[in-house]
MITORVEX-768212 format. One record per residue (C-alpha): residue in one letter; x, y, z. Coordinates in Angstrom, 1 decimal. Layout:
<rs>
r r a	x X	y Y	z Z $
...
</rs>
This chain:
<rs>
r r m	x 251.4	y 190.0	z -28.9 $
r r r	x 248.8	y 191.7	z -31.2 $
r r q	x 251.2	y 194.3	z -32.5 $
r r l	x 254.7	y 195.6	z -31.7 $
r r i	x 255.2	y 199.3	z -32.2 $
r r l	x 258.7	y 200.3	z -33.2 $
r r i	x 259.7	y 203.9	z -32.1 $
r r l	x 262.8	y 205.2	z -33.9 $
r r g	x 265.2	y 207.7	z -32.3 $
r r d	x 263.8	y 210.6	z -34.3 $
r r q	x 260.1	y 209.9	z -33.5 $
r r l	x 259.9	y 210.8	z -29.9 $
r r s	x 256.3	y 212.0	z -29.6 $
r r l	x 253.5	y 210.6	z -27.5 $
r r a	x 251.2	y 211.9	z -30.2 $
r r s	x 252.7	y 209.4	z -32.7 $
r r p	x 249.9	y 207.9	z -34.9 $
r r a	x 251.4	y 204.5	z -34.1 $
r r l	x 250.7	y 205.0	z -30.4 $
r r l	x 247.3	y 206.7	z -30.9 $
r r e	x 246.0	y 203.6	z -32.6 $
r r a	x 247.4	y 201.2	z -30.1 $
r r d	x 246.2	y 199.7	z -26.7 $
r r p	x 248.8	y 199.5	z -23.9 $
r r a	x 247.0	y 196.4	z -22.6 $
r r k	x 247.5	y 194.5	z -25.8 $
r r d	x 250.4	y 196.0	z -27.7 $
r r g	x 254.0	y 196.5	z -26.9 $
r r v	x 256.6	y 199.1	z -27.8 $
r r l	x 260.1	y 198.6	z -29.0 $
r r m	x 263.0	y 201.0	z -29.0 $
r r i	x 266.5	y 200.0	z -30.2 $
r r e	x 269.9	y 201.6	z -29.6 $
r r a	x 272.5	y 200.2	z -32.0 $
r r a	x 276.2	y 201.1	z -32.3 $
r r g	x 276.0	y 200.5	z -36.1 $
r r e	x 273.7	y 203.6	z -36.5 $
r r a	x 276.4	y 205.8	z -34.9 $
r r k	x 279.0	y 204.3	z -37.2 $
r r a	x 277.0	y 204.4	z -40.5 $
r r v	x 278.7	y 207.7	z -40.8 $
r r w	x 281.5	y 208.8	z -38.4 $
r r s	x 279.1	y 210.6	z -36.1 $
r r h	x 279.9	y 213.6	z -33.9 $
r r k	x 279.9	y 212.5	z -30.2 $
r r a	x 277.3	y 215.2	z -29.4 $
r r r	x 275.0	y 213.8	z -32.2 $
r r i	x 275.2	y 210.3	z -30.7 $
r r a	x 274.6	y 211.6	z -27.2 $
r r l	x 271.6	y 213.7	z -28.2 $
r r f	x 269.8	y 210.8	z -29.8 $
r r l	x 270.5	y 208.4	z -27.0 $
r r s	x 269.7	y 210.8	z -24.2 $
r r a	x 266.5	y 211.9	z -25.9 $
r r m	x 265.5	y 208.3	z -26.5 $
r r r	x 266.2	y 207.2	z -22.9 $
r r h	x 264.2	y 210.2	z -21.5 $
r r f	x 261.3	y 209.4	z -23.9 $
r r a	x 261.5	y 205.7	z -22.8 $
r r h	x 261.0	y 206.9	z -19.2 $
r r s	x 257.9	y 208.8	z -20.3 $
r r m	x 256.6	y 205.7	z -22.1 $
r r t	x 256.8	y 203.5	z -19.1 $
r r e	x 255.3	y 206.2	z -16.9 $
r r a	x 252.3	y 206.3	z -19.3 $
r r g	x 251.8	y 202.6	z -18.8 $
r r w	x 253.3	y 201.2	z -22.0 $
r r s	x 255.0	y 197.8	z -22.1 $
r r l	x 258.4	y 198.7	z -23.4 $
r r d	x 261.2	y 196.6	z -24.7 $
r r y	x 264.2	y 198.9	z -24.7 $
r r v	x 267.3	y 197.4	z -26.4 $
r r a	x 270.2	y 199.5	z -24.9 $
r r m	x 273.7	y 200.0	z -26.4 $
r r d	x 275.4	y 197.7	z -23.9 $
r r d	x 272.9	y 194.8	z -24.4 $
r r p	x 274.7	y 191.7	z -25.6 $
r r a	x 273.8	y 191.6	z -29.3 $
r r a	x 275.4	y 192.5	z -32.6 $
r r a	x 275.8	y 196.2	z -33.2 $
r r d	x 273.6	y 196.1	z -36.2 $
r r f	x 270.1	y 197.6	z -35.9 $
r r g	x 268.6	y 195.0	z -38.2 $
r r i	x 269.9	y 192.1	z -36.2 $
r r r	x 268.6	y 193.6	z -33.0 $
r r l	x 265.2	y 194.1	z -34.6 $
r r r	x 265.1	y 190.5	z -35.8 $
r r e	x 265.9	y 189.3	z -32.3 $
r r a	x 263.1	y 191.4	z -30.9 $
r r l	x 260.6	y 190.0	z -33.4 $
r r q	x 261.7	y 186.5	z -32.3 $
r r r	x 261.1	y 187.4	z -28.6 $
r r h	x 257.7	y 188.9	z -29.1 $
r r s	x 256.2	y 187.1	z -32.1 $
r r p	x 253.9	y 189.9	z -33.0 $
r r k	x 251.2	y 189.6	z -35.7 $
r r i	x 252.2	y 193.1	z -36.9 $
r r l	x 255.2	y 195.4	z -36.6 $
r r k	x 254.0	y 199.0	z -36.8 $
r r v	x 256.2	y 202.0	z -37.4 $
r r i	x 255.7	y 205.5	z -38.7 $
r r e	x 257.7	y 206.5	z -41.8 $
r r p	x 261.5	y 206.5	z -41.0 $
r r g	x 263.5	y 209.6	z -41.8 $
r r e	x 265.9	y 207.7	z -44.0 $
r r l	x 265.3	y 205.3	z -46.9 $
r r r	x 268.1	y 203.0	z -45.7 $
r r m	x 266.3	y 202.5	z -42.4 $
r r l	x 262.9	y 201.8	z -44.1 $
r r q	x 264.5	y 199.3	z -46.4 $
r r m	x 266.2	y 197.6	z -43.5 $
r r i	x 263.0	y 197.3	z -41.5 $
r r e	x 261.2	y 195.9	z -44.6 $
r r q	x 263.8	y 193.3	z -45.2 $
r r v	x 263.9	y 192.1	z -41.6 $
r r c	x 260.1	y 191.8	z -41.5 $
r r e	x 260.0	y 189.9	z -44.7 $
r r q	x 262.6	y 187.5	z -43.5 $
r r a	x 260.8	y 187.0	z -40.2 $
r r k	x 257.5	y 186.7	z -41.9 $
r r v	x 256.0	y 189.5	z -39.8 $
r r q	x 253.5	y 191.9	z -41.4 $
r r l	x 254.8	y 195.4	z -41.5 $
r r q	x 252.5	y 198.5	z -41.3 $
r r v	x 254.2	y 201.8	z -42.2 $
r r l	x 252.1	y 204.8	z -41.1 $
r r d	x 252.2	y 208.4	z -42.5 $
r r d	x 254.2	y 210.6	z -40.2 $
r r t	x 251.6	y 213.2	z -39.2 $
r r h	x 254.4	y 215.3	z -37.5 $
r r f	x 254.8	y 216.9	z -40.9 $
r r l	x 252.3	y 219.3	z -42.4 $
r r c	x 252.5	y 217.8	z -45.9 $
r r s	x 252.4	y 214.1	z -46.4 $
r r r	x 254.6	y 212.3	z -49.0 $
r r h	x 251.5	y 211.6	z -51.1 $
r r e	x 250.3	y 215.3	z -51.0 $
r r f	x 253.8	y 216.5	z -52.0 $
r r a	x 254.0	y 214.0	z -54.8 $
r r s	x 250.6	y 215.2	z -56.1 $
r r w	x 251.8	y 218.9	z -56.0 $
r r a	x 255.0	y 218.0	z -57.8 $
r r k	x 253.4	y 215.9	z -60.4 $
r r g	x 254.2	y 217.1	z -63.9 $
r r k	x 256.7	y 219.7	z -62.7 $
r r k	x 260.2	y 219.3	z -64.2 $
r r e	x 261.7	y 221.7	z -61.8 $
r r l	x 260.4	y 222.2	z -58.2 $
r r r	x 260.5	y 225.5	z -56.4 $
r r m	x 260.0	y 226.0	z -52.7 $
r r e	x 258.5	y 229.5	z -53.1 $
r r y	x 255.4	y 228.2	z -54.9 $
r r f	x 255.0	y 225.2	z -52.5 $
r r y	x 255.3	y 227.6	z -49.6 $
r r r	x 252.4	y 229.7	z -50.9 $
r r v	x 250.2	y 226.6	z -51.1 $
r r m	x 251.1	y 225.7	z -47.5 $
r r r	x 250.5	y 229.3	z -46.3 $
r r k	x 247.0	y 229.2	z -47.8 $
r r k	x 246.2	y 225.7	z -46.6 $
r r y	x 247.0	y 226.4	z -43.0 $
r r a	x 246.0	y 230.1	z -43.0 $
r r v	x 249.5	y 231.2	z -41.7 $
r r l	x 250.3	y 234.9	z -41.9 $
r r m	x 247.3	y 235.5	z -44.1 $
r r e	x 244.8	y 238.3	z -44.3 $
r r g	x 241.9	y 236.6	z -45.9 $
r r e	x 243.2	y 235.4	z -49.3 $
r r e	x 246.2	y 237.7	z -49.3 $
r r p	x 249.6	y 237.3	z -47.5 $
r r a	x 250.1	y 239.6	z -44.4 $
r r g	x 252.0	y 242.7	z -45.4 $
r r g	x 251.1	y 242.2	z -49.1 $
r r s	x 254.1	y 239.9	z -49.8 $
r r w	x 254.8	y 236.2	z -49.6 $
r r n	x 258.4	y 236.6	z -48.9 $
r r f	x 260.5	y 239.2	z -47.0 $
r r d	x 263.9	y 237.5	z -47.7 $
r r a	x 265.3	y 240.7	z -49.1 $
r r d	x 264.9	y 242.3	z -45.7 $
r r n	x 266.6	y 239.5	z -43.8 $
r r r	x 270.2	y 239.6	z -45.1 $
r r s	x 271.9	y 242.2	z -43.0 $
r r p	x 275.4	y 241.7	z -41.7 $
r r y	x 276.3	y 242.8	z -38.1 $
r r p	x 277.5	y 246.4	z -37.9 $
r r k	x 281.2	y 246.4	z -38.8 $
r r r	x 282.1	y 248.9	z -36.1 $
r r t	x 280.2	y 247.4	z -33.2 $
r r g	x 279.8	y 243.8	z -34.2 $
r r p	x 276.9	y 241.7	z -32.9 $
r r g	x 276.6	y 243.4	z -29.6 $
r r l	x 274.8	y 241.6	z -26.7 $
r r i	x 272.7	y 238.7	z -27.9 $
r r p	x 270.3	y 237.1	z -25.4 $
r r a	x 271.5	y 233.5	z -24.8 $
r r p	x 269.3	y 230.6	z -26.0 $
r r a	x 267.9	y 228.1	z -23.5 $
r r a	x 270.6	y 225.7	z -22.3 $
r r f	x 270.2	y 222.6	z -20.2 $
r r a	x 272.8	y 221.1	z -17.9 $
r r p	x 273.0	y 217.4	z -18.4 $
r r d	x 271.0	y 215.5	z -15.8 $
r r a	x 272.0	y 212.1	z -14.4 $
r r l	x 270.6	y 210.2	z -17.3 $
r r t	x 272.3	y 212.4	z -19.9 $
r r l	x 275.6	y 212.1	z -17.9 $
r r e	x 275.3	y 208.3	z -18.1 $
r r v	x 274.8	y 208.6	z -21.9 $
r r m	x 277.8	y 210.9	z -22.3 $
r r a	x 280.0	y 208.4	z -20.4 $
r r l	x 278.6	y 205.6	z -22.7 $
r r v	x 279.5	y 207.6	z -25.8 $
r r e	x 283.1	y 208.3	z -24.6 $
r r r	x 283.4	y 204.6	z -23.8 $
r r h	x 281.9	y 203.2	z -27.1 $
r r f	x 283.0	y 205.9	z -29.5 $
r r p	x 286.3	y 207.4	z -28.2 $
r r d	x 287.8	y 208.0	z -31.6 $
r r h	x 284.7	y 209.8	z -33.0 $
r r p	x 285.0	y 213.5	z -33.8 $
r r g	x 283.7	y 216.4	z -31.6 $
r r s	x 283.4	y 217.2	z -28.0 $
r r l	x 280.7	y 216.7	z -25.3 $
r r a	x 282.1	y 219.6	z -23.2 $
r r n	x 279.4	y 222.0	z -24.4 $
r r f	x 276.4	y 219.6	z -24.5 $
r r v	x 273.4	y 221.7	z -23.5 $
r r w	x 270.7	y 220.5	z -25.9 $
r r a	x 267.1	y 219.9	z -25.0 $
r r v	x 266.5	y 216.1	z -24.6 $
r r t	x 262.9	y 216.2	z -23.3 $
r r r	x 259.6	y 217.7	z -24.5 $
r r e	x 259.5	y 219.9	z -21.5 $
r r q	x 263.0	y 221.3	z -22.2 $
r r a	x 262.1	y 221.7	z -25.9 $
r r l	x 259.0	y 223.8	z -25.0 $
r r q	x 261.2	y 226.0	z -22.8 $
r r a	x 263.7	y 226.4	z -25.6 $
r r l	x 260.9	y 227.5	z -27.9 $
r r q	x 259.6	y 230.0	z -25.4 $
r r v	x 263.0	y 231.6	z -24.8 $
r r f	x 263.5	y 232.0	z -28.5 $
r r i	x 260.1	y 233.6	z -29.1 $
r r d	x 260.5	y 235.9	z -26.1 $
r r t	x 264.1	y 237.0	z -26.6 $
r r r	x 265.7	y 236.0	z -29.9 $
r r l	x 263.0	y 236.0	z -32.7 $
r r l	x 263.0	y 239.8	z -32.5 $
r r h	x 266.3	y 240.1	z -34.5 $
r r f	x 266.4	y 236.7	z -36.1 $
r r g	x 265.1	y 237.9	z -39.4 $
r r t	x 267.5	y 240.9	z -39.7 $
r r y	x 270.7	y 238.9	z -38.8 $
r r q	x 269.9	y 235.4	z -39.9 $
r r d	x 272.6	y 235.6	z -42.6 $
r r a	x 275.2	y 237.3	z -40.5 $
r r m	x 278.4	y 235.7	z -39.3 $
r r w	x 281.0	y 236.8	z -36.7 $
r r t	x 284.0	y 235.3	z -35.0 $
r r d	x 283.2	y 233.6	z -31.7 $
r r t	x 279.5	y 234.1	z -32.3 $
r r p	x 278.4	y 230.6	z -33.2 $
r r l	x 274.7	y 230.9	z -32.4 $
r r g	x 273.7	y 234.5	z -33.4 $
r r w	x 270.0	y 235.1	z -33.2 $
r r h	x 269.1	y 231.6	z -34.4 $
r r s	x 266.5	y 229.4	z -32.7 $
r r l	x 268.5	y 226.2	z -32.3 $
r r l	x 265.2	y 224.4	z -32.4 $
r r s	x 266.0	y 222.1	z -35.3 $
r r t	x 267.2	y 219.4	z -33.0 $
r r a	x 264.0	y 219.3	z -31.0 $
r r l	x 261.9	y 219.5	z -34.2 $
r r n	x 263.8	y 216.8	z -35.9 $
r r l	x 263.5	y 214.5	z -32.9 $
r r h	x 259.7	y 215.3	z -32.7 $
r r l	x 260.1	y 216.8	z -29.3 $
r r l	x 258.4	y 219.8	z -30.8 $
r r n	x 255.5	y 219.9	z -33.3 $
r r p	x 256.1	y 222.3	z -36.2 $
r r r	x 252.5	y 223.5	z -35.8 $
r r e	x 253.1	y 224.8	z -32.3 $
r r v	x 256.4	y 226.4	z -33.4 $
r r i	x 254.7	y 228.2	z -36.3 $
r r a	x 251.8	y 229.3	z -34.2 $
r r a	x 254.1	y 230.7	z -31.5 $
r r a	x 256.0	y 232.8	z -34.1 $
r r e	x 252.8	y 234.1	z -35.7 $
r r q	x 251.3	y 235.0	z -32.4 $
r r a	x 254.5	y 237.0	z -31.5 $
r r y	x 253.9	y 239.0	z -34.7 $
r r r	x 250.2	y 239.4	z -34.2 $
r r q	x 250.8	y 240.7	z -30.7 $
r r g	x 253.4	y 243.2	z -31.9 $
r r q	x 256.4	y 241.5	z -30.3 $
r r v	x 258.4	y 241.0	z -33.5 $
r r s	x 258.3	y 242.4	z -37.0 $
r r l	x 256.6	y 240.6	z -39.9 $
r r e	x 259.9	y 240.2	z -41.6 $
r r s	x 261.4	y 238.2	z -38.7 $
r r a	x 258.3	y 236.1	z -38.2 $
r r e	x 257.9	y 235.3	z -41.9 $
r r g	x 261.6	y 234.5	z -42.3 $
r r f	x 261.5	y 232.0	z -39.5 $
r r i	x 258.1	y 230.5	z -40.5 $
r r r	x 259.3	y 230.1	z -44.1 $
r r q	x 262.1	y 227.9	z -42.9 $
r r i	x 259.7	y 225.5	z -41.2 $
r r l	x 256.4	y 225.7	z -43.1 $
r r g	x 258.2	y 226.2	z -46.4 $
r r w	x 261.7	y 224.8	z -46.7 $
r r r	x 261.6	y 222.0	z -44.1 $
r r e	x 258.4	y 220.5	z -45.5 $
r r f	x 259.6	y 221.1	z -49.1 $
r r i	x 262.9	y 219.3	z -48.8 $
r r r	x 261.3	y 216.3	z -47.0 $
r r g	x 259.0	y 216.0	z -49.9 $
r r v	x 261.8	y 216.2	z -52.4 $
r r y	x 263.9	y 213.7	z -50.5 $
r r w	x 261.2	y 211.0	z -50.7 $
r r l	x 260.3	y 211.9	z -54.3 $
r r d	x 263.8	y 211.7	z -55.6 $
r r m	x 265.4	y 208.9	z -53.6 $
r r p	x 267.4	y 206.8	z -54.1 $
r r g	x 268.8	y 208.8	z -57.1 $
r r m	x 269.5	y 211.8	z -54.9 $
r r k	x 272.1	y 209.9	z -53.0 $
r r e	x 274.2	y 209.4	z -56.1 $
r r a	x 273.5	y 212.8	z -57.8 $
r r n	x 276.5	y 214.6	z -59.1 $
r r h	x 275.5	y 217.3	z -61.6 $
r r y	x 279.1	y 218.6	z -62.0 $
r r g	x 280.8	y 215.2	z -61.8 $
r r h	x 283.0	y 216.3	z -58.8 $
r r q	x 285.2	y 213.6	z -57.3 $
r r r	x 287.8	y 215.2	z -55.0 $
r r d	x 288.3	y 213.9	z -51.6 $
r r l	x 287.3	y 215.8	z -48.5 $
r r p	x 290.3	y 217.6	z -47.0 $
r r a	x 291.5	y 216.1	z -43.7 $
r r w	x 291.0	y 219.5	z -42.0 $
r r f	x 287.2	y 219.2	z -42.3 $
r r w	x 287.6	y 216.9	z -39.2 $
r r t	x 290.0	y 219.2	z -37.3 $
r r g	x 289.4	y 222.8	z -38.4 $
r r d	x 293.2	y 223.2	z -38.9 $
r r t	x 293.2	y 225.5	z -42.0 $
r r r	x 294.5	y 229.0	z -42.6 $
r r m	x 291.2	y 230.1	z -44.0 $
r r a	x 289.7	y 232.0	z -41.1 $
r r c	x 286.1	y 231.5	z -42.1 $
r r m	x 286.5	y 227.8	z -42.5 $
r r r	x 288.5	y 227.5	z -39.3 $
r r d	x 285.9	y 229.3	z -37.2 $
r r s	x 283.0	y 227.4	z -38.7 $
r r l	x 284.7	y 224.0	z -38.4 $
r r k	x 286.1	y 224.6	z -34.9 $
r r q	x 282.6	y 225.6	z -33.6 $
r r t	x 281.1	y 222.6	z -35.4 $
r r l	x 283.5	y 220.2	z -33.7 $
r r e	x 282.9	y 221.9	z -30.3 $
r r l	x 279.1	y 222.1	z -30.5 $
r r g	x 277.9	y 219.9	z -33.3 $
r r y	x 276.2	y 223.0	z -34.7 $
r r a	x 276.7	y 225.8	z -37.3 $
r r h	x 273.9	y 228.0	z -38.5 $
r r h	x 272.5	y 227.8	z -42.1 $
r r i	x 274.7	y 230.4	z -43.7 $
r r q	x 277.8	y 228.9	z -42.3 $
r r r	x 276.7	y 225.5	z -43.7 $
r r l	x 275.6	y 226.9	z -47.0 $
r r m	x 277.9	y 229.8	z -47.8 $
r r v	x 281.1	y 228.8	z -46.0 $
r r t	x 281.5	y 225.0	z -45.8 $
r r g	x 279.1	y 224.2	z -48.6 $
r r n	x 280.3	y 227.0	z -50.8 $
r r f	x 283.9	y 225.8	z -50.4 $
r r a	x 282.9	y 222.2	z -51.0 $
r r l	x 281.2	y 223.1	z -54.3 $
r r l	x 284.0	y 225.4	z -55.5 $
r r a	x 286.7	y 222.9	z -54.5 $
r r e	x 284.9	y 220.2	z -56.5 $
r r l	x 284.5	y 217.8	z -53.6 $
r r s	x 282.6	y 214.6	z -54.0 $
r r p	x 278.9	y 215.2	z -53.1 $
r r q	x 278.7	y 211.8	z -51.5 $
r r q	x 281.7	y 212.5	z -49.2 $
r r v	x 280.4	y 216.0	z -48.3 $
r r s	x 276.9	y 214.7	z -47.6 $
r r d	x 278.2	y 212.0	z -45.3 $
r r w	x 280.3	y 214.6	z -43.5 $
r r y	x 277.2	y 216.8	z -42.9 $
r r l	x 275.2	y 213.8	z -41.8 $
r r a	x 277.9	y 212.8	z -39.3 $
r r i	x 278.9	y 216.2	z -37.9 $
r r y	x 275.7	y 218.1	z -37.1 $
r r v	x 273.5	y 217.2	z -34.1 $
r r d	x 270.3	y 218.0	z -36.0 $
r r a	x 271.2	y 215.8	z -39.1 $
r r i	x 268.8	y 213.2	z -40.3 $
r r e	x 269.1	y 212.1	z -43.9 $
r r w	x 265.7	y 213.4	z -45.0 $
r r v	x 266.7	y 216.9	z -44.1 $
r r e	x 270.5	y 216.7	z -44.5 $
r r l	x 270.8	y 215.2	z -47.9 $
r r p	x 268.6	y 217.6	z -49.9 $
r r n	x 270.1	y 220.6	z -48.1 $
r r t	x 273.7	y 219.4	z -48.8 $
r r a	x 273.5	y 217.7	z -52.2 $
r r g	x 270.7	y 219.7	z -53.6 $
r r m	x 271.2	y 223.2	z -52.2 $
r r a	x 274.8	y 223.6	z -51.0 $
r r l	x 276.5	y 221.5	z -53.8 $
r r h	x 273.9	y 221.8	z -56.6 $
r r a	x 274.6	y 218.1	z -57.2 $
r r c	x 270.9	y 217.7	z -58.3 $
r r g	x 271.2	y 220.4	z -60.9 $
r r p	x 268.2	y 222.7	z -61.3 $
r r r	x 265.8	y 220.1	z -59.9 $
r r f	x 264.8	y 222.1	z -56.9 $
r r t	x 267.3	y 225.0	z -56.7 $
r r s	x 267.4	y 227.5	z -59.5 $
r r k	x 271.1	y 228.3	z -59.3 $
r r p	x 274.4	y 227.1	z -57.7 $
r r y	x 275.0	y 228.9	z -54.4 $
r r v	x 278.5	y 230.1	z -55.1 $
r r a	x 280.2	y 233.2	z -53.9 $
r r s	x 283.7	y 234.7	z -53.6 $
r r g	x 285.5	y 235.9	z -50.5 $
r r a	x 283.8	y 239.2	z -51.0 $
r r y	x 280.5	y 237.8	z -49.8 $
r r i	x 282.1	y 236.3	z -46.7 $
r r k	x 283.8	y 239.7	z -46.0 $
r r r	x 280.5	y 241.5	z -46.4 $
r r q	x 278.5	y 239.1	z -44.1 $
r r s	x 281.2	y 238.6	z -41.4 $
r r n	x 284.4	y 239.8	z -39.8 $
r r y	x 286.2	y 236.6	z -40.7 $
r r c	x 288.5	y 238.2	z -43.3 $
r r t	x 290.0	y 240.6	z -40.8 $
r r g	x 293.5	y 239.3	z -40.1 $
r r c	x 293.1	y 236.3	z -42.3 $
r r t	x 296.1	y 234.9	z -44.1 $
r r y	x 294.2	y 235.4	z -47.4 $
r r d	x 292.9	y 238.5	z -49.2 $
r r p	x 289.4	y 238.2	z -50.5 $
r r a	x 290.0	y 240.9	z -53.0 $
r r k	x 292.7	y 239.0	z -54.9 $
r r r	x 291.8	y 236.4	z -57.6 $
r r s	x 295.3	y 234.8	z -58.0 $
r r g	x 298.6	y 234.7	z -56.4 $
r r e	x 299.8	y 233.3	z -53.0 $
r r a	x 297.8	y 235.8	z -51.0 $
r r a	x 294.6	y 235.3	z -52.9 $
r r c	x 291.6	y 234.0	z -50.9 $
r r p	x 290.9	y 230.4	z -52.1 $
r r f	x 287.2	y 231.2	z -52.1 $
r r t	x 287.8	y 234.1	z -54.6 $
r r t	x 290.2	y 232.1	z -56.8 $
r r l	x 287.9	y 229.1	z -56.9 $
r r y	x 284.8	y 231.2	z -57.4 $
r r w	x 286.2	y 232.8	z -60.6 $
r r h	x 287.5	y 229.4	z -61.7 $
r r f	x 284.0	y 228.0	z -61.3 $
r r i	x 282.5	y 230.8	z -63.3 $
r r d	x 285.2	y 230.5	z -66.0 $
r r k	x 284.7	y 226.8	z -66.2 $
r r h	x 280.9	y 226.8	z -66.3 $
r r e	x 280.4	y 230.1	z -68.2 $
r r q	x 278.2	y 228.6	z -70.9 $
r r s	x 275.6	y 227.1	z -68.6 $
r r l	x 275.7	y 230.1	z -66.3 $
r r k	x 275.0	y 232.7	z -69.0 $
r r i	x 271.7	y 231.0	z -70.1 $
r r n	x 270.3	y 231.0	z -66.5 $
r r p	x 268.7	y 234.4	z -65.7 $
r r r	x 269.8	y 234.1	z -62.0 $
r r t	x 273.5	y 233.5	z -62.9 $
r r a	x 273.8	y 235.5	z -66.2 $
r r l	x 275.5	y 238.4	z -64.4 $
r r m	x 278.2	y 236.1	z -63.1 $
r r a	x 279.0	y 235.0	z -66.7 $
r r k	x 279.0	y 238.7	z -67.8 $
r r n	x 281.5	y 239.6	z -65.1 $
r r v	x 283.9	y 236.8	z -66.0 $
r r q	x 283.8	y 238.0	z -69.6 $
r r k	x 285.2	y 241.3	z -68.4 $
r r l	x 288.5	y 239.7	z -67.4 $
r r s	x 291.4	y 239.7	z -69.8 $
r r e	x 292.7	y 236.4	z -71.1 $
r r d	x 295.9	y 236.8	z -69.0 $
r r e	x 293.7	y 237.2	z -65.9 $
r r r	x 291.8	y 234.1	z -66.8 $
r r v	x 294.9	y 232.1	z -67.3 $
r r a	x 296.3	y 233.3	z -63.9 $
r r i	x 293.1	y 232.2	z -62.2 $
r r r	x 293.1	y 228.8	z -63.9 $
r r t	x 296.7	y 228.2	z -63.0 $
r r h	x 296.3	y 229.2	z -59.4 $
r r a	x 293.0	y 227.3	z -59.1 $
r r a	x 294.7	y 224.1	z -60.4 $
r r n	x 297.4	y 224.4	z -57.8 $
r r l	x 294.8	y 224.9	z -55.0 $
r r l	x 292.7	y 222.0	z -56.1 $
r r e	x 295.7	y 219.7	z -56.2 $
r r n	x 296.8	y 220.8	z -52.7 $
r r l	x 293.5	y 221.2	z -50.8 $
r r d	x 295.0	y 219.6	z -47.6 $
r r g	x 297.5	y 222.4	z -47.4 $
r r l	x 295.1	y 225.3	z -47.4 $
</rs>
């Protein structure tokens, strides 16, 4: 065989540069399922099922397109380790070259490199042209910058791709409409009727995968009862159209809003399809901009959505590859506490955490404010180990791949990378959660109380965090007000907060 093309589970595009440069008559394609990849972290059943179903549907498309495909399935008699399965495939085919586009995880890249070196097979790693900014381009932009900020990178990308631009100026005269996109749902009426996102009943192939997951991973967390994710490009395109036509309209306004039993809000739910490469970010951005240009949605909604893809998504991928492997071990605050057991069950008296965790276990999904300002905020305030928390995020969410999960978790939610690419720790008391949701109504804890048995743990631990890190917070313009506010407390109040916080931190499993 001239060359063998390895297609990984998050690279499911017929437009892959590895395929565009290949000849079906001379080259073969390899896809590998490996139980070890589902166990590298204790993956949610829906996450495993999504990857496997999408891979198997894509494999069908490959064979229909005339490719010679070696598909190593989960039940094939071989060791569970991906590396061993790859080595055996190289022995079967004896290719001159193994070709792969950049994996989404350093661990996987290193494994492939090691196997090829041992097998004495030349490895060619191609740029992943799915992304709008290559690793080399990002490194060039970041060169010489001690601290990296997405906002400035985003402006470069807007100009480069002429997105939401009027000549040389941004549409509407501003680069960023984030201040207009933070509204909670109306307290009296709640979210009201929100159009449902596209949902896809499992077909026969997906049902086979779901049965396989239950058979191979019965003790893994989560449920498959609500599995409705897009697993083909056709379904992904339909999901995109439904979002643009019915949900982008109010996405911007309510993207930071939370409400009991409203797990999806106005969010797109397109991250799974994007991260599997079933959708190209260019077509998603173009669809959102077209909706604005045609007057279907406001500039604020279109810009807020586009910023997440053209700005943040590209930015954090660049940061991941720039700062690995150090990012994996980053721990700016030196936090070492273990993840409470109820992160895997949702059995906590904190209503916001209970709702966010229960829906995560049911769906494998929570939107970005639940991840950042509920579970992430708690994890930072509770001084949990960034490594344990990052592994949990990687395991529990269906759209999690390390290049996107680790910077979001360690860097943004936990501030474990310090000011490297986030300008402040994203911490908030129970007052923020009360403002952005209805979670506090009827909760065991009172967000207005800083100490005492009825005090909200978020509030107590927030003031404890500010008290503990007052010196560093007061010299940061974005957190100086926090430091000033804690200075207004009496010494007796500070002592009460410290005492109650110490008790909470020693008894996290009991919250």
